[in-house]
N, C-alpha and C positions, 0 to 999 in steps of 0.2 A: 357484592364484592367478589364472592367466590365464583359466581356465574360469569362475571367479566373475565377473571383470570383464566377460567377454564377455556374460554373461546379465544382469548387474545394472546396468552403466553406462548403458544406454539409458533407464533410469528416473530418473536423477539429477536432471534438471531439473524433472520433475513432482513428485518428492519434495520438492524445494526449495519449490515452490509450496504443497504440502500443509503443510509445517512452518511456512511463512510464515502461512498461514491460522490455524494454531494459536497462534503466538506473536507475530505482528504486527511482526516485525523481520527484515529480509532478512539482516542480519549474524548474528543468533542462529540463523536458519534454516540458514545455511551450516554453522555449527558442528554443528547437530543432524543434518544430513545426513551430515556426516563421521562422527559418532558412530554413526549408523544403519549406514553401510557397514562400519565397523569391527566392530560387533557381528555383522552379517550374514556378513562374511568369516570371523569366528571360528567361526560356527555352520554354515557352508555344508556341511561334510561330514556334518552331522546333518540337513540339509534333506530331508524325506521326499517332497517334491513332491506332497503331498496338496492343495495349492493352487498357483496360478501363482506364479512368482518375484515378479511385480509385487504380488500380494496379500500375499505373505510380507514383502516389503520395507515396504509400507505399514503392516503390523501392527507391525513393529519400530519404524518411524519414529513411529507414534502413541504407543507406549509411551515412547519416548525423549522425546517432547514433553511427555507428562504428567508424567514425572519432573522435567523441567526447569522445569515450571510450578509445582511444589510450593513453596508459600511466596512466590510472586511475585505482585505486583499486576498489574492489567491495564495495557495500553498504550493510553491514550486519545488522542483529539484534543482541542484546547481546547474545542470545542463540546460534547464529551461529558462535561465536568466538572460539568454541571448548573447553571452560572451563567448569568446574563443577558448579552446582548451588551454590549460595553464602549464607553465614551465615548472617541472617538479622541483627545481632548485629554489623557486620562490617560496617565501614563508606562507603557509596556508592562511587564508583570510576568512574571518568569521564575522559577517555583518550582523550586528545585534538586532536590527530592525526587521529581519525576515523571519516569518513563521513557516517552517518547512513541512512538506508532505511527510506523512508517517506510513509505515507498512501496516497491512491488515493481517492479523494472525489467522491462519486456517486451523480448523479443528476436525478431528476424526468424526465427530458426531454432528457435523454441519448438515442441515436439512438438504434434501435433494435440490431445492431451488437454488441454493448457494453453490453446491457442487457443480451443477449443470452450468451455472452462470459465472464460474470463476474466471473465464476468459475476460469478462467485463470488469474484473477486479485486478487485472494485470497492472503492475505498478506504472508502466509507461502509459497505459491508457488512462488511469486515474490522474496521472500528472497532466496528460493532454486535456482532460476534462476541466482542469483548473483554469485553462485559458478561456473558457466560455463564461459569459455573464451568467449569474445564478439562474435566471428564468430559462435561458437556452439550455443550460445544463440539466435542469429539471425536466424539460420537455424531451430532451434527447434520451435521458435515462428511462423515463416512463414509456416512451414510444419504442425505442430500439432495444433496450435491455429487458424491460418488463412486458413489452409487446402489448401495451394498452392501445385501445382505439383512440383516434383523435378526439372523439366526443367525450370519452372518459377523462382524458387529460384536460380538455377544456373545462369540464365541470370541476375537476380538482383544483385548477388554477384560477377559476372564475374568469375565464377569457373566452373569446369566440373560437370556433373550430378553425376559422380562417387565420386567426392569430397564432394558433398552435402550429398550423402547417407552415406559416411564415417563419416562426421561431425555429422549427425543426430544420427547415431548409438552410437557414443561416448557420445553425449549430453544426450540421453535417459538413458544410463547406469549410467552416473554421476548423473543425476537427481534422478534416482531410489535410489541411495545411500544416498541422502541428503534430499529428499522431504518427508514430514510427510504423514502418512496415511490420506486419505480423511475423513473428519468428516461426520457423518450422519446428514442429514437435520432434522430440528425440525419444526413441524407444526407451522404456524404463530400465532394462538391463544395461544399456549403454550409458544412460545418465547416471545410474547407480555406480558404475565402475569409475566414471569421471569424477563424481563427487567423493568417492572413497580416496582416489588419488589426490584430490584437492585437500582433503583433511590431513592426509599423511604429509603432504608437502608443507601445508601451513603450520602444522604443529611442530615440524622439524625446522621451520623457517628456511626452507630450501627455495629461495627466490626463483632460481632458474627453473625448478620443477613447477612452481606455481604458475609463472607466466607462460610456460609451455602449454598450459591448459586453456589459455585465453586465445581468442581470435586475434588476428594481426591488428585490427582496428578497434579492439575492445575498449570500453569506457569504464573508468573507475571514478565514482563520485562519493562524497562522504559528508552529507549534512550533519551538523550545522555549518560546516565550512563551505564557502562558495567555490572553493578550489575543486577542479576536476581534471582528470588526465585521460589521454587517449593513446593507445598503442602499447605494445608489450614493453618497449624500452622505458617509457616514462613511468609505467606502473611498477616495473622492476626497480627503478631508481627510488621511487617513493617507499616501496616495501623495504628496501635495503637500508635506506638512510633516514626515513621518518618513523617507521613503525618501531615502537620501543621494545617489542618482544625479542627474546633470544631463543635459540633452538631449545625446544622442550618447554618453552615458557607460555604456550597457549593451549587451550582446550576448546575444541569446537563441538557444540551440541547441535544436532540436526533440528531444524525447524522448517515450517512451511508457511509462506506468506504470499498473499495475492495470487494463489495458485501456482507459486514458483518455489523452487527449492532454496534453502538458505541455512544459515548457521548463526547460533548465538556464540559469540567468541568471548572466552574468559582469559584474562591476562594474569599471569603469576607475578605477584609482587616480591619484593626483596625478603618478605617474611614467609614466602612460600605459599601464601593464600591466593587462590584463583578468584578474581573479582570480575564482575561484568565490565566488558570493554566496548563491544559493538555488536550490532546485529546486521548480518550480511544477507541480502536478497539477490539471488543470481538469476540471470537470464542465460539459459543453456540451449544452444543450437547444435546442429550436426557437426560444426567445425570447432566447438568448444564453448567456453564462457564468453559471451559477447558483451555482457554488462554486469557490473557489480555495484549495487547500491549499498553502501556501508553506513549505517545509521549509528552515529556516536552519541546516542541518547540512551543512557542506561535506564531511564524511566520507562522505556518500552518493554523491559524484561517482564514486568508484572503482567502486561497485556498478553504475553506469550506463556504465562503460567510458570515462569522461571525465576529462581532466586537470583539475587545480585551477588551472592557469594556461594561457591561450591564447597561442599563438605569434603573432608579428606577422602571419604569413600567414593564420592562422585568425581573427584579430580584424579 
């Protein structure tokens, strides 16, 4: 038991990222990693060391994910449902049957393999991966993200090398049709200044100052609502007329998710208490914020190591 944990535990965090890419949910990924370690522990005495422990664990995790995905639908973002942008004057619509994509919290102590691969955790890319059938998704992640050889993938999935190459070709073609263009990176000092202005504007509920930081064609989406907006004018209307906050009634705590900047937003109630409201994940380019994914699921706060209520000292 101790020998197994000594060799296997260092890979737990990167396996969590792998399972997240596969299933699009940090909560489901945590369960799948637990299942992976349980299966690996039971089989450890039969591990023949023909591959590294890391490769062996990834092989188990991939199979666990594929089993979990059987019969499941994909986890989309509102913009991935195929509909047009919404009129901000319409009542936001929350379809009960959809299970939405979740953000993946970054950590300061993430292993180098995750830090280097954070581009493959970008929210838009993980959303695009959800369009792929599970086996295509697995092949693409193993080949293009983890850089496995086709023969290694074939052994992991118990298929031929020819089948792996065919699945990869189809996956790449499908991903090219749905994946957005890569955003240009912004230098950290410039990004920090923009995000500081974003916090000041949001906490003051200065709508004009907020949307000034967005690009002209920026997108605002907010699962679990299927409603999404595009353009400064529509985003401004939503913030001014739908957002329940008043000036001074929000507190934004910086977070990092999917290799992107973001904030945990706390809303002050009539009793003066700041409670969890939403988690925002931002895409920031040279021209400003081009995309805001606003997750109205307070159950995500625990995954980010954050409380659902801020104390007086924190607020």
